[in-house]
Phi, psi and omega in degrees: 000136182286146173282148178299137174282118186298335182272351180251099187255132181240112177265132183212169173239139184307316184265008184286119180297319181292328177292321178299325178296341179276352183303313183293311177300322179295317180297318180295320178299319179292317182293316186274333186232000179068020180256122177244131180284146173281111187264128180234112178284128186238000175280331183242011182225106184297323180297316178293323178297321177293321177294322176302313179300321180298314182280327182290316181051038176077007183282328185243305178078014180196188180231159357293150177222126181242136183226131178257109184288342178282316184262346185063021176267153183222162173235128179255116181089178180285161183209172178275171184299316183298321178294317179298316181297314180299315179300316185287325186269352179294000000 
């Protein structure tokens, strides 16, 4: 199993339906490219919620939210595998 890539941050909420939809694309990214996102639950964790606000800067305002600290690119909301892969591999 791959260790989480520290620069690929995935903010989610445990009960978030849209976050659950990201399970398959995330699993495929790990299987095909060995990349695992650093997952931070932010509905029940205030520290993670504050970190989400720091990276989001009002651009998305919700979850799922993915942020690449190397490229400073983000994804707001759920997405398909190809979009996730492009974001992660840039």
